[in-house]
Phi, psi and omega in degrees: 000145181273179190284325182292321175301319180292318177299317187288317179304308182294324174304315185287327178288318179297324179290324177294314177298311176304322178292322178294317179291320177299328186296342187267351180284158175254089178211162178283341181260016180300317181300317183292317181294311180291339169289322177294308179302319183292322178297321177294322176299311176309303175308317185291310176300314183293314183276341178262307183272332172270000175056039184281342173299342175263000182278170177301156180296322178310314182286332175291319185288325187290318182290323175290325179292315180303318182294316179298309180298323177293311180300309182300322179290319174296316178299317187290316181296322186285325183263000000 
């Protein structure tokens, strides 16, 4: 495995731990913080491990657009 894969893997573990710690807090913004952290993990997996970074611009735009629609729909439904 190369260095980028290892760094992405470590970042995913750190983001997962941070998400678990944030979930224990009492705040109105917990859902938004966890969604942002989950989005970062989603993008890390998609671009590094699914090798979307080498894909056509259409697929990159599609995956980012899906993520934006998904997160905004969750925020809109819950609030």
